[in-house]
matplotlib code that plots the C-alpha trace (Angstrom):
import matplotlib.pyplot as plt

x = [16.9, 15.1, 12.8, 14.1, 12.4, 14.9, 13.5, 10.1, 7.5, 4.4, 2.0, -1.5, -2.2, 1.7, 0.7, -2.2, -3.1, -4.2, -1.3, -1.8, 1.7, 0.4, 4.0, 6.7, 10.4, 9.9, 12.9, 12.2, 13.5, 11.7, 14.1, 13.5, 11.3, 10.0, 6.3, 5.7, 2.6, 1.8, -0.3, -2.3, -5.3, -7.5, -5.5, -2.0, -0.8, -0.8, -2.6, -0.4, 2.6, 1.9, 0.8, 4.4, 6.0, 5.1, 5.4, 1.5, 2.5, 5.7, 7.2, 7.0, 10.7, 13.1, 14.1, 12.4, 14.8, 14.3, 17.5, 19.6, 17.9, 15.8, 12.6, 11.7, 14.7, 14.3, 13.5, 12.7, 10.8, 7.5, 5.8, 8.3, 8.5, 4.5, 5.1, 7.7, 5.6, 2.4, -0.5, -4.2, -6.2, -8.7, -12.0, -10.2, -13.4, -14.2, -11.6, -13.0, -14.5, -13.9, -16.6, -15.3, -12.6, -10.0, -10.0, -9.9, -6.6, -5.1, -5.6, -2.5, 0.1, -1.5, -0.6, 3.1, 2.9, 3.4, 2.5, -1.1, 0.7, 2.6, -0.3, -2.7, 0.0, 0.5, -3.3, -3.5, -0.6, -1.7, -5.5, -3.8, -1.8, -4.9, -6.8, -9.5, -11.7, -11.2, -14.8, -15.3, -12.8, -15.4, -17.8, -18.4, -16.7, -19.6, -21.5, -18.9, -19.1, -16.6, -13.9, -13.8, -13.6, -10.9, -9.0, -9.5, -8.2, -5.1, -4.4, -4.6, -1.9, 0.1, -0.2, 2.2, 4.8, 5.8, 8.7, 7.0, 3.2, 1.4, -2.1, -4.0, -6.6, -7.6, -9.9, -12.0, -15.6, -15.1, -16.9, -14.5, -14.2, -13.7, -11.1, -9.3, -9.2, -8.0, -5.3, -4.3, -4.0, -1.7, 0.4, 0.3, 1.4, 4.3, 5.6, 5.1, 6.5, 9.1, 8.1, 8.0, 4.4, 3.2, 0.1, -1.9, -4.4, -5.6, -6.3, -3.8, -5.5, -4.8, -1.1, -0.1, -0.2, 1.4, 3.9, 7.8, 7.7, 5.4, 5.8, 3.2, 2.2, 1.1, 0.4, 2.4, 5.5, 7.1, 6.4, 7.6, 9.3, 10.3, 9.3, 5.6, 6.8, 8.6, 5.9, 3.0, 5.0, 4.2, 0.6, -0.2, 1.6, -0.5, -3.8, -2.9, -2.7, -6.3, -4.7, -4.6, -2.4, -4.1, -6.6, -4.0, -2.0, -4.7, -5.4, -1.6, -1.3, -4.2, -3.2, 0.4, -1.5, -3.2, 0.2, 0.6, 4.6, 3.5, 5.2, 3.0, 5.3, 3.5, 1.5, -0.1, -2.9, -0.1, 2.5, -0.1, -1.5, 2.2, 3.2, -0.1, 0.3, 4.0, 2.8, 0.1, 2.4, 4.7, 1.9, 0.9, 4.5, 4.9]
y = [-1.3, -3.1, -6.0, -8.4, -11.4, -13.8, -16.5, -16.7, -18.8, -20.0, -23.0, -23.6, -27.2, -28.2, -31.5, -32.2, -33.4, -30.0, -27.5, -23.6, -21.7, -18.3, -16.9, -17.7, -16.9, -13.4, -11.1, -7.7, -5.3, -2.9, -0.1, 2.8, 5.6, 4.3, 4.5, 1.7, 0.7, -3.0, -3.6, -6.3, -8.1, -10.3, -13.6, -12.2, -12.8, -9.2, -10.4, -13.7, -11.5, -9.0, -11.8, -12.7, -9.2, -9.5, -13.3, -14.4, -16.7, -19.1, -19.4, -22.7, -21.8, -18.9, -16.4, -13.4, -11.1, -8.1, -6.0, -9.0, -11.6, -14.4, -13.9, -17.8, -18.8, -20.5, -17.8, -15.0, -12.6, -12.4, -10.0, -7.5, -8.2, -7.7, -4.5, -3.1, -4.3, -3.1, -4.8, -3.1, -5.8, -5.1, -3.9, -3.2, -1.9, -5.5, -5.6, -2.9, -4.4, -2.0, 0.1, 3.3, 4.8, 5.7, 2.2, 0.4, 2.4, 1.9, -2.1, -2.9, -1.0, -2.1, -5.8, -4.5, -4.3, -0.4, 1.7, 3.6, 6.9, 5.7, 3.7, 6.7, 8.9, 6.6, 6.4, 10.4, 10.7, 7.9, 9.5, 13.1, 11.7, 10.1, 13.4, 11.7, 14.5, 14.7, 15.0, 11.4, 9.6, 8.4, 7.4, 3.6, 2.7, 1.0, 4.6, 5.9, 6.3, 3.9, 6.3, 7.5, 3.5, 3.3, 5.9, 4.2, 0.9, 2.7, 4.4, 1.3, -0.1, 3.3, 3.2, 0.3, 2.8, 0.5, 0.9, -0.2, 0.2, -2.2, -1.5, -4.1, -2.2, 0.7, 2.5, -0.7, 0.1, 3.7, 6.6, 8.9, 11.4, 8.8, 7.0, 10.6, 11.6, 8.1, 8.3, 12.0, 11.0, 8.2, 10.3, 13.0, 10.5, 9.0, 12.8, 13.2, 10.0, 9.0, 5.2, 2.9, 2.6, -0.2, 0.5, -2.5, -1.7, -2.8, 0.8, 2.9, 5.9, 5.3, 4.9, 7.3, 10.4, 9.2, 6.3, 6.6, 3.1, 0.5, -3.3, -5.0, -8.7, -11.2, -14.8, -15.0, -13.3, -9.8, -8.4, -4.8, -3.2, 0.6, 4.1, 5.0, 7.0, 3.4, 1.1, 3.0, 3.3, -0.5, 0.1, -3.0, -5.3, -3.9, -4.3, -7.8, -8.6, -6.9, -3.5, -0.2, 3.1, 6.2, 8.2, 10.8, 8.1, 7.6, 11.2, 12.4, 9.4, 10.5, 14.2, 13.0, 11.2, 14.6, 16.1, 17.6, 17.3, 16.0, 13.8, 10.5, 9.3, 11.8, 10.2, 12.7, 15.3, 17.7, 16.6, 16.1, 19.8, 20.9, 18.9, 19.9, 23.6, 23.3, 21.8, 24.4, 27.2, 25.5, 24.8, 28.4, 29.8, 31.1]
z = [7.7, 5.0, 4.3, 1.6, -0.1, -1.7, -4.4, -2.3, -3.7, -2.1, -2.9, -1.6, -1.0, -1.8, 0.0, -2.1, -5.4, -6.4, -5.4, -6.4, -6.9, -5.5, -5.7, -7.9, -7.1, -5.8, -5.2, -3.5, -1.1, 0.6, 1.9, 4.3, 3.7, 0.4, -1.0, -2.9, -4.9, -5.4, -8.3, -10.0, -11.2, -8.9, -8.3, -9.1, -5.8, -4.1, -1.0, -0.7, -1.0, 1.8, 4.2, 3.7, 4.7, 8.7, 8.9, 8.9, 6.1, 5.9, 2.4, 0.7, -0.6, -0.3, 2.4, 3.8, 5.9, 8.3, 9.0, 8.0, 9.7, 8.4, 10.1, 10.1, 11.8, 15.3, 18.1, 15.9, 17.6, 15.5, 18.0, 17.3, 13.6, 13.3, 15.5, 13.0, 10.1, 10.3, 8.3, 7.4, 5.8, 3.4, 5.0, 7.8, 9.6, 10.0, 12.8, 14.8, 18.0, 21.0, 22.8, 21.4, 18.7, 21.5, 23.2, 19.8, 18.9, 22.5, 22.0, 20.0, 22.2, 25.3, 23.9, 23.9, 27.6, 27.7, 30.5, 30.5, 29.8, 26.7, 25.3, 25.5, 24.1, 21.0, 20.5, 20.5, 18.1, 15.8, 15.7, 14.8, 11.8, 10.1, 10.7, 13.1, 14.8, 18.8, 19.4, 18.0, 20.2, 22.6, 19.7, 19.0, 15.9, 14.4, 14.2, 12.0, 7.9, 5.9, 5.6, 9.2, 9.9, 7.7, 9.5, 13.0, 11.6, 10.1, 13.7, 15.4, 13.2, 13.6, 17.3, 17.2, 15.5, 12.5, 10.1, 7.5, 7.0, 4.2, 3.3, 1.4, -0.8, 1.7, -0.6, -1.5, -1.4, -0.7, -2.9, -4.8, -2.2, 0.5, -1.4, -2.2, 1.7, 2.6, 0.1, 0.7, 4.7, 3.8, 1.7, 4.5, 7.3, 5.0, 4.9, 8.7, 9.8, 7.2, 7.2, 4.2, 2.8, 0.8, -1.0, -2.4, -5.1, -8.4, -9.6, -11.5, -10.3, -6.7, -7.2, -9.9, -8.0, -5.0, -5.1, -6.2, -7.2, -8.6, -8.4, -10.7, -10.1, -12.8, -12.2, -9.1, -10.5, -10.7, -13.9, -13.5, -10.7, -11.5, -11.5, -12.5, -15.6, -16.6, -15.6, -17.3, -20.3, -20.9, -21.6, -23.8, -21.4, -18.7, -20.8, -21.7, -17.8, -17.3, -16.0, -17.4, -17.4, -15.6, -17.6, -18.4, -20.2, -22.7, -23.1, -23.8, -26.4, -28.1, -28.3, -29.6, -32.2, -33.0, -33.5, -30.1, -28.7, -25.4, -22.9, -23.0, -19.9, -17.4, -14.9, -12.6, -13.3, -12.7, -15.0, -17.6, -17.3, -17.6, -20.7, -22.5, -21.9, -23.1, -26.3, -26.7, -26.5, -28.9, -31.0, -31.0, -31.5, -27.9]

ax = plt.figure().add_subplot(projection="3d")
ax.plot(x, y, z, "-o")
ax.set_aspect("equal")
plt.show()
């Protein structure tokens, strides 16, 4: 199964005198079980793109297909699409509204017409996947910390049992500890469930340690679509569009200039550690 975009464009205000082309000829495929980072500067088209993935926005041009079927053809079951492609918006805690955490997570599967036992089973499983403590299940979501609210919001989407989970800036506004906890939990649930994850971010540090593929957006177009090692090898091009490589990339480039034989394409802390240690041993004749 896969979600495919073929020559998709979107124009805001297409029928006005000031049309804005937010997406321009996008061709992408999201296959089963892949962890994808979608990055780009503010205004690059990231958020507009993800709203196309589960049918919230109809493309001005092009085709979006899920499992080989055009999602905008007549009688396509949009409700099923939005169950299979779960979208967690930026600041998802603003979507919490029920009297307690457990009721909030039950809301989505309840709308699928499931029986009470299945609804509650899904809610329990979803809250377990995001690592939410059981003693807080009956607490009002408005009494939670920012990071806890994010987990509840993500659990609410997971309870729908999506095949693809799309997270639009899930760490926005969180402190470093909260950001690391959320990203670690997303990586854990990806491993546990095997679902596809699309992580939208403007932070290189957020994606470098987790994703296996990075899509870089710029001015509504796909600028790069490759592995982290390949994408972060284009430091100058990324900087030209207001982005940057992970900090370890800059450190490794500096070490290389100082004469150390390091791998400048390392993107994670672990990879950087290994290549630095290897270079130091070589430098010392070990």
